[in-house]
C-alpha positions as CSV (number, residue, x, y, z in Angstrom):
1,M,-3.7,-55.9,-22.8
2,V,-0.5,-57.6,-21.5
3,S,0.3,-60.9,-23.2
4,P,1.0,-63.8,-20.8
5,S,4.1,-64.5,-22.8
6,N,5.6,-61.2,-21.7
7,S,8.2,-61.7,-19.0
8,A,8.1,-59.8,-15.7
9,S,11.3,-57.9,-16.7
10,E,9.6,-56.7,-19.9
11,R,6.6,-55.5,-18.0
12,E,8.9,-53.8,-15.5
13,A,10.8,-52.0,-18.3
14,R,7.5,-50.8,-19.8
15,L,6.3,-49.4,-16.5
16,L,9.6,-47.5,-16.0
17,R,9.4,-46.1,-19.6
18,G,6.0,-44.6,-18.9
19,A,6.6,-43.6,-15.3
20,P,5.8,-39.9,-14.5
21,F,9.2,-39.5,-12.9
22,M,12.6,-39.5,-14.6
23,V,14.7,-42.7,-14.8
24,I,18.3,-42.7,-16.1
25,E,20.5,-45.7,-16.2
26,L,24.3,-45.3,-15.9
27,D,27.2,-47.7,-16.3
28,G,30.1,-48.0,-14.0
29,E,31.8,-45.0,-15.7
30,R,28.6,-42.9,-15.2
31,R,27.8,-43.0,-18.9
32,A,24.1,-42.9,-19.7
33,T,22.8,-46.1,-21.3
34,L,19.1,-45.7,-21.0
35,W,16.5,-43.0,-20.0
36,N,12.8,-43.1,-19.9
37,E,10.2,-40.8,-21.7
38,A,9.9,-38.5,-18.7
39,A,13.7,-37.8,-18.7
40,A,13.7,-37.4,-22.4
41,Q,10.9,-34.8,-22.3
42,M,12.3,-33.0,-19.3
43,F,15.8,-32.6,-20.6
44,A,15.0,-32.7,-24.4
45,L,17.0,-35.9,-24.8
46,P,16.2,-37.4,-28.1
47,A,16.0,-41.2,-28.3
48,D,19.0,-41.4,-30.6
49,A,21.2,-39.2,-28.5
50,A,24.8,-40.4,-28.4
51,P,24.9,-43.6,-26.4
52,G,27.4,-43.8,-23.7
53,A,27.6,-40.0,-23.2
54,E,28.8,-39.0,-19.7
55,V,25.9,-37.9,-17.5
56,E,27.9,-34.8,-16.5
57,R,27.8,-33.7,-20.2
58,L,24.2,-34.7,-20.8
59,L,22.8,-33.2,-17.5
60,P,25.4,-30.8,-16.1
61,A,24.7,-29.8,-12.5
62,A,25.7,-26.7,-10.6
63,R,28.0,-28.8,-8.5
64,D,30.6,-30.5,-10.7
65,D,30.9,-33.5,-8.4
66,F,27.2,-34.0,-7.9
67,W,26.8,-37.1,-10.1
68,A,30.0,-38.7,-8.8
69,A,28.9,-38.2,-5.2
70,L,25.3,-39.4,-5.9
71,V,26.4,-42.6,-7.6
72,A,29.2,-43.3,-5.1
73,G,27.0,-42.7,-2.1
74,G,24.0,-44.5,-3.6
75,G,21.6,-42.2,-1.8
76,A,19.7,-39.0,-2.6
77,G,20.5,-35.5,-3.6
78,T,19.2,-32.3,-5.2
79,A,20.8,-30.5,-8.1
80,T,20.0,-27.6,-10.4
81,H,20.5,-28.4,-14.1
82,V,20.7,-26.1,-17.1
83,R,19.1,-27.5,-20.3
84,A,20.4,-26.8,-23.8
85,D,17.7,-24.1,-24.2
86,G,19.0,-22.3,-21.0
87,A,16.2,-23.2,-18.7
88,R,17.1,-24.1,-15.2
89,I,15.5,-27.2,-13.6
90,T,15.9,-28.3,-10.0
91,C,15.6,-32.0,-9.5
92,E,15.6,-34.3,-6.6
93,W,17.5,-37.6,-7.4
94,T,17.6,-41.0,-5.8
95,C,20.3,-43.4,-6.9
96,R,20.3,-47.3,-6.6
97,A,23.8,-48.6,-7.5
98,E,24.8,-52.2,-8.3
99,R,28.2,-53.3,-7.3
100,D,30.5,-56.2,-8.1
101,A,32.1,-58.5,-5.6
102,A,34.9,-56.0,-5.2
103,G,32.4,-53.2,-4.3
104,N,32.9,-51.3,-7.6
105,V,29.8,-49.7,-9.2
106,V,28.8,-51.5,-12.3
107,S,25.5,-49.8,-13.0
108,A,23.3,-47.2,-11.4
109,A,19.6,-46.4,-11.7
110,C,18.9,-42.7,-11.0
111,Y,15.3,-41.7,-10.3
112,G,14.5,-38.0,-10.5
113,Q,11.6,-35.6,-9.9
114,D,11.3,-32.0,-11.0
115,I,11.0,-29.8,-7.9
116,S,11.6,-26.4,-9.6
117,E,8.4,-24.9,-8.3
118,R,9.0,-26.2,-4.8
119,A,12.6,-25.0,-4.9
120,T,11.5,-21.5,-6.1
121,F,8.9,-21.4,-3.3
122,D,11.4,-22.6,-0.7
123,S,13.9,-20.0,-1.9
124,K,11.3,-17.2,-1.8
125,L,10.3,-18.4,1.7
126,R,13.9,-18.3,2.9
127,L,14.3,-14.8,1.5
128,E,11.1,-13.6,3.1
129,S,12.1,-15.2,6.4
130,A,15.6,-13.5,6.2
131,M,13.9,-10.2,5.5
132,L,11.5,-10.5,8.4
133,R,14.3,-11.5,10.7
134,A,16.4,-8.5,9.6
135,I,13.4,-6.2,10.3
136,I,12.5,-7.6,13.7
137,E,16.1,-7.8,14.9
138,N,17.3,-4.3,13.7
139,M,14.3,-2.0,13.6
140,N,12.6,-0.6,16.7
141,I,9.5,-2.4,15.7
142,I,7.1,-5.1,17.0
143,V,5.6,-7.6,14.5
144,W,2.5,-9.3,15.8
145,T,-0.4,-11.3,14.5
146,M,-4.0,-11.6,15.8
147,E,-6.8,-14.0,15.0
148,P,-10.3,-12.6,14.6
149,D,-11.2,-13.6,18.2
150,G,-8.4,-11.4,19.4
151,I,-5.8,-14.1,20.3
152,C,-2.2,-13.2,19.6
153,T,-0.3,-15.9,17.7
154,Y,3.0,-14.1,17.0
155,H,4.8,-11.3,18.9
156,Q,8.5,-10.4,18.2
157,G,10.7,-7.5,17.5
158,R,13.4,-5.3,18.9
159,G,10.7,-2.8,19.8
160,L,9.7,-5.0,22.7
161,Q,12.8,-4.0,24.6
162,S,11.7,-0.3,24.6
163,A,8.2,-1.5,25.8
164,G,9.9,-3.5,28.6
165,M,8.5,-6.8,27.4
166,P,10.2,-10.1,26.5
167,Q,9.9,-11.7,23.1
168,H,6.6,-13.6,22.5
169,A,5.2,-11.8,25.5
170,L,1.6,-11.7,24.3
171,V,1.3,-15.0,22.4
172,G,-1.8,-16.8,23.5
173,Q,-3.3,-13.7,25.1
174,N,-6.3,-11.7,24.0
175,I,-5.1,-8.4,22.5
176,R,-8.6,-6.8,22.7
177,E,-8.8,-7.5,26.4
178,L,-5.2,-6.3,27.1
179,Y,-5.7,-3.0,25.3
180,R,-9.4,-2.4,26.1
181,Q,-8.5,1.2,26.9
182,L,-7.7,1.9,23.2
183,D,-10.3,2.6,20.6
184,P,-11.4,-0.9,19.2
185,E,-12.5,0.5,15.9
186,P,-9.2,0.1,14.0
187,L,-9.0,-3.6,15.1
188,D,-12.6,-4.1,14.0
189,R,-12.1,-2.5,10.7
190,A,-8.9,-4.5,10.1
191,C,-10.7,-7.7,10.9
192,A,-13.4,-6.6,8.4
193,G,-10.8,-6.4,5.7
194,E,-9.6,-2.8,5.7
195,L,-5.9,-1.8,6.1
196,Q,-5.6,0.4,9.1
197,N,-2.9,3.0,10.3
198,T,-3.1,4.4,13.8
199,A,-1.0,6.2,16.4
200,T,-1.1,5.1,20.0
201,E,0.6,5.9,23.4
202,V,1.1,2.7,25.4
203,H,3.9,1.3,27.6
204,G,5.2,4.8,28.0
205,Q,6.1,5.0,24.3
206,S,4.6,6.5,21.1
207,W,3.8,3.9,18.4
208,E,2.6,4.1,14.8
209,N,0.7,0.9,13.9
210,W,-0.3,-0.8,10.7
211,M,-2.9,-3.5,10.8
212,I,-3.1,-5.6,7.7
213,P,-5.9,-8.1,7.1
214,V,-4.9,-11.5,5.6
215,R,-7.6,-13.5,3.7
216,G,-7.7,-17.3,3.6
217,E,-8.4,-19.5,0.6
218,D,-12.1,-19.0,1.1
219,G,-11.8,-15.2,1.0
220,S,-12.5,-14.7,4.7
221,I,-10.2,-12.8,7.1
222,G,-8.4,-15.5,9.0
223,L,-5.5,-13.4,10.4
224,M,-4.5,-9.8,11.0
225,V,-0.8,-8.9,10.8
226,G,0.3,-5.9,12.9
227,L,3.4,-3.7,12.7
228,S,4.0,-1.3,15.6
229,L,6.9,1.1,15.0
230,N,8.3,3.0,18.0
231,V,8.3,6.6,17.0
232,S,8.9,8.1,20.4
233,E,12.2,9.8,19.3
234,Q,10.4,11.3,16.3
235,R,7.5,12.6,18.4
236,E,9.9,14.1,20.9
237,G,11.8,15.8,18.0
238,E,8.6,17.1,16.5
239,K,7.6,18.5,19.9
240,A,10.9,20.2,20.4
241,L,10.7,21.6,16.9
242,R,7.2,23.0,17.5
243,E,8.4,24.6,20.8
244,K,11.4,26.1,19.0
245,L,9.2,27.4,16.2
246,L,6.8,28.9,18.7
247,Q,9.7,30.5,20.5
248,I,11.1,32.0,17.3
249,E,7.6,33.3,16.4
250,Q,7.3,34.9,19.8
251,Q,10.8,36.5,19.4
252,Q,9.8,37.7,15.9
253,Q,6.7,39.3,17.3
254,V,8.7,41.1,19.9
255,I,11.1,42.3,17.2
256,R,8.3,43.5,15.1
257,E,6.8,45.4,18.0
258,L,10.1,46.9,18.8
259,S,10.8,47.8,15.1
260,T,7.5,49.8,14.8
261,P,6.6,51.1,18.3
262,I,3.5,53.3,18.7
263,I,4.2,56.1,21.2
264,E,1.7,58.6,22.6
265,V,3.9,61.7,22.7
266,W,1.1,64.1,23.6
267,D,-2.5,63.9,24.6
268,R,-4.2,62.2,21.6
269,V,-1.1,62.4,19.5
270,L,0.6,59.2,18.5
271,T,4.1,58.8,16.9
272,V,5.2,55.8,14.9
273,P,9.0,55.7,14.2
274,I,9.5,53.6,11.0
275,I,12.9,52.0,10.4
276,G,13.9,50.1,7.3
277,M,11.8,48.7,4.4
278,I,8.1,48.0,4.7
279,D,6.9,44.8,3.0
280,S,3.3,43.7,2.8
281,G,3.4,41.6,6.0
282,R,5.0,44.4,8.0
283,A,2.6,47.0,6.5
284,S,-0.4,45.0,7.4
285,E,0.7,44.5,11.0
286,L,1.7,48.2,11.3
287,M,-1.7,49.3,10.0
288,D,-3.6,46.9,12.3
289,N,-1.6,48.1,15.4
290,L,-1.9,51.8,14.5
291,L,-5.6,51.7,13.8
292,Q,-6.2,49.9,17.1
293,A,-4.1,52.4,19.0
294,V,-6.0,55.3,17.3
295,A,-9.3,53.9,18.2
296,K,-8.2,53.0,21.8
297,T,-6.7,56.4,22.6
298,R,-9.2,58.4,20.4
299,A,-6.1,60.0,18.9
300,R,-6.5,63.2,16.7
301,F,-3.1,62.8,15.0
302,A,-0.7,60.0,14.0
303,I,2.8,61.1,13.2
304,L,4.6,58.8,10.8
305,D,8.3,59.4,11.3
306,L,10.4,58.3,8.3
307,T,13.7,59.4,9.7
308,G,14.9,55.8,9.8
309,V,13.9,55.1,6.2
310,E,16.5,56.1,3.6
311,E,14.7,54.9,0.4
312,V,11.4,53.7,-0.7
313,D,10.1,51.8,-3.7
314,T,6.6,51.7,-5.2
315,G,5.4,49.1,-2.8
316,T,6.6,50.9,0.3
317,A,5.1,54.2,-0.9
318,G,1.8,52.5,-1.6
319,H,1.7,51.0,1.8
320,L,2.3,54.4,3.4
321,L,-0.5,56.1,1.4
322,A,-2.8,53.3,2.3
323,L,-1.9,53.8,6.0
324,V,-2.7,57.5,5.8
325,R,-6.1,56.8,4.2
326,A,-7.0,54.2,6.8
327,V,-6.1,56.6,9.7
328,R,-8.3,59.3,8.1
329,L,-11.3,56.9,8.0
330,L,-11.1,56.8,11.8
331,G,-11.3,60.6,12.1
332,A,-7.6,61.2,12.7
333,E,-5.0,63.1,10.7
334,S,-1.6,61.6,9.6
335,V,1.5,63.8,9.6
336,I,4.5,62.5,7.8
337,T,7.9,63.7,8.9
338,G,11.6,63.0,8.4
339,I,11.4,62.4,4.6
340,H,14.9,62.1,3.1
341,P,15.7,64.0,-0.1
342,N,16.0,60.8,-2.2
343,I,12.7,59.6,-0.8
344,A,11.0,62.9,-1.9
345,Q,12.6,62.5,-5.3
346,T,11.3,58.9,-5.6
347,I,7.8,59.9,-4.6
348,V,7.7,62.6,-7.2
349,T,9.3,60.4,-9.9
350,L,6.7,57.7,-9.2
351,G,3.9,60.3,-9.6
352,L,2.2,59.4,-6.4
353,G,-0.5,61.9,-5.3
354,T,0.7,64.0,-2.3
355,T,-1.9,66.7,-2.2
356,A,-3.7,65.1,0.8
357,L,-0.6,64.6,2.8
358,T,0.5,66.7,5.7
359,V,4.3,66.8,5.7
360,R,6.7,68.4,8.2
361,A,10.5,68.4,8.2
362,S,11.1,67.0,11.6
363,L,9.3,65.3,14.5
364,R,9.5,68.5,16.5
365,E,7.7,70.5,13.8
366,A,5.1,67.8,13.4
367,L,4.4,67.7,17.1
368,G,4.1,71.5,17.1
369,H,1.7,71.3,14.2
370,C,-0.5,68.8,16.0
371,I,-0.6,70.9,19.2
372,A,-1.4,74.1,17.3
373,Q,-4.2,72.4,15.5
374,M,-5.7,71.0,18.7
375,S,-5.3,74.4,20.4
376,G,-7.0,76.2,17.6
377,S,-9.9,73.8,17.6
378,R,-10.6,74.5,21.3
379,K,-10.9,78.2,20.7
């Protein structure tokens, strides 16, 4: 209870001591003479701190001239201080200076408020704003927002140029109505709280879209943020690459067919000139083509001419024997010709069974064998 004997100045001083904001009194030389409890707690200033210490030493600011300018101007300012424990505190200060008849400052009362959280938030907001500006100004992208009822509230980005649209073109318009030709499900799902990623073809361009739901404080979806990236160049590149790969595949198919042609050299006699090594892929294709040709022509003989093969390994020899067995299953006989001496030696060294093989030295002899066999079967 306040005693009636207390003067107004004493009550005023007591109110300032307990105020929730900081109060620091300075003399004409900017030396601290008094500070209230809020200032003492905020800056860890003990009550018995050296009286008359310069405020620049007690509360150093990032700007060396901050206190001088604040007191001289008698207005307001913001400064970031570093406490003795290393913590950084941003404060908003207001100064009321008393001057003598000559206009010199004789004392100043500085009122401060800790705005560190607000300053951090403002700094983060400025950073995010700069990031968004860098994205929409430099990337071929459109950033847009839509409320649940479909109304567009933001529409910017360099991607609008490629779409032939000005900045903010769709603000205030209903996106659902404007793009009713597109599948509405992604928008519906985004407004229901699911992140969506879609690809669309509109305005003569290809776009990849991300739709991001934003929840309000009550947890409901109050906004949908959209990012539409123009990927027309990538799509054209992918299309050109697919066409190139198809062309290469077709060329490879022609090369494979030319490398293992199947020739009907006599009635129901096929010849397959084999050149180079035979891997599993080529062997599979050769077997498929030869078996189809045998079945189609009802061939009696298939001559495998190895004149163009100078050496074989275990895999190649195995493929040849598998080919011979497969031809035999169709009722035809395989004749191998043109075996080089080193190939013969390899086959023997590998211990591969050759008792079921019909071998002739040259293609001429192999053809003669086939003709003779067919002539004998007619008698």
